[in-house]
N, C-alpha and C positions, 0 to 999 in steps of 0.2 A: 680499397674499403675506404679510398681516398684519405690518404696518409698526408696526403703534402698539401691540403688543406688545413692538416692541425699547426703547423709550423707557426710561432707566431704568437699560437692562441691559447689564452689560459683557461677558457671555459665554456661551458657546452653555448652561452650566452653569444660569446663570442664568434664562436664559430658560427652559429647562427645568422650572423650579422656577415659573415664572408658570401650566403649564398643570396645574400640580396645585391649583390655582384649585377652587372647589368647585363651581362653574360646571361645569367640565368632567365632572363626575361627571355630571350629568343629560344623557337620553337626545340630544338637542339640540347639546347641549356636548360629548360624545363625539364624534359626527361632526365636528364642526370640530376636533377635536383630534388627527382623525384624517387629516383634510387641510392642518392647520399641522403635522406629524409629516412628512409626503408631501415638504414641501418645509425640511424643517429644513437642509438643506447651502448652501442659496443661502441662508436666511437669519442664515445662522454663517458665511458669507459678507460677508454684509454687513456685520454688525455688525462682524467686522474689521476692513471694509472702513472702516466710519465711526470707528471707534476710533483709526484712524493717519493719518488727514486732516480730521477734524472738529479742526480749528484757527483759531483767527484768523489772516486774510489768506490760506487754504487751500481751506477748504466752509463752510458752515453747513446747517444741516440743518432742515428744519423738517415733522415726521410727522401726518397725518393719515388715521386711517382705517388704509385698504388699503395707503396706498401714502407713497412721501415723498418731500419736495422738496429738491432740493441744489444751492448756490447756489455757485458758482466762478466766477474769471476766468480757469479752466487748463482747454481744453477738451480738451486729452490726457486731464488726470485723470480729467475728466467719462465721457469715453468708455470708459478702462476698467470701468466700471459692467457695462458689457457682459460682463466678461469672471465676474461673480459665480454669473453661472447663468442659470436661462431668465426672465427680469425684462424687462417690456415697457419700453426706456428712450428718454425723446422729451428731445431735446436742444432749447431756446431761449432765442433770443440777441434778448438787447433790445438796441432800437435809443435811444440819448439823441437827443433834442432840442436844438437849439443855445440855448446861455443867452438870455432873456430881456432883460437887458443886466449890467450893475453897479452894483452899492449902496456907496453912499460913504460914508465914515466919518469923523470929525474922528481919532481915534483909531487905532490899528493895531488891524484883527479877529481877536477871538479865532481864528474859523474862516474858510478857504477860500472855502466855498460855502453857498448858502441856496434851500432848495426848501420852494414853498410847498404847502397842499392845496389842492384845487378846492372850490368850494362844491355838495355832492351830496349827494345821498339815500343815506343805510349800506344798502345794501340785505343783506349779509352778517352775521348777529347776532355773526358773532364776530370783526370786525374791529377793530372798540376796544380788548380785550381782547389782541388780537394784533399790534396796534399799541404798545400800552402794553408789552406785553412784550418785544416787538424792540426798541423806544427803552431799556428800561433793562437788559435785559442787556447791551448795545451800546457799548463805550468810546469808538464814534466819533459816535456821534449823539447829537444835544444838542437836542431840544425848546425852543419859545421857549415863555418863562412863559405865555402864555395855553393854547398847548397842554399843557401840563404840569398843570396846574392843572384844566385841560376832562376829560383823561384818567384823571385824580385822581375827579375828582366824577363821572365816567360808570361809571367802574370801583366805584363807592361807594357807598352806599346811597340816593342820588338817580340809580342810572341809569334809576330810570323817568321823568324827565323828558323833555321834546319835544326840550329842547337837544341831547337826543343820537342822534337820528334823521339830524340834517346835518352834516356837515364845516362848518368854514370854512377862507374862500380868504386872511384873516387869520392862520391859522395855519401856523407855519413849522419846519422842521430845517433845523440847520447840519450842515455834514459836514466833513472836508479829504480826502478821498478819491474818486475817481469809480469804486473800485470798491464804494466805499459805497451810491455811487447805483445802482449793476445792481443789487444786490439790494433796495433797499428797492421799483425798479421793478419787479422781475419779482414782489413780492409784493406791493405795492400803487399797480400802475400804473399803472389806472386812477381809482386817488382824487390821487394827485399833478398839480399844475401846475406853474406856472410856475418857472424856477430862474433861481439870481444870482449872480454871483462879485463877493465882499465885499472893496474895495480903502478901505485908507484915504484920505482924499481928496488930490490934490497940489495941492504949497503954491502960491500964486500968485507967476506971473512976475512 
């Protein structure tokens, strides 16, 4: 559906402006433009839907080439996507595993929960960049110091190092809302491991 072209686009007019780019004047590009314009009503409805619901705590969007992934805890809202036009809407529910345990601290922890990454080979080339961007843009996700510096190096000049071909089970992310974890699991569930509650250690009786 050419969802990738809707990135940073706020209206039908600005979307059509993108189709005036030089690549759409070439033979192959002209056919591509024709196909896109054939779906302009659906694309406009999608842009309007996204503009209305892309808010913290409501819905989060991730665009990849021809498709868009939308994360929300509001199932009824997700079903309204079927009204924007002839699109293939696939809805996936995240099943969260039980907590592995509780981690206690001398002082009150800054956050309620923590989830660790798995020690795993990174198959997706965009995984590190995507995770780094997700954490950077979120007001609720807090990377551990080790994970923060690993991501910083991995997206910098040293990104070719072998250290960035595997994730580490010592790296973690803190958060406060379970809805935040649902979003993480949808995006990176195959790379996430055990999760814990964070609590202040009870005073001895």
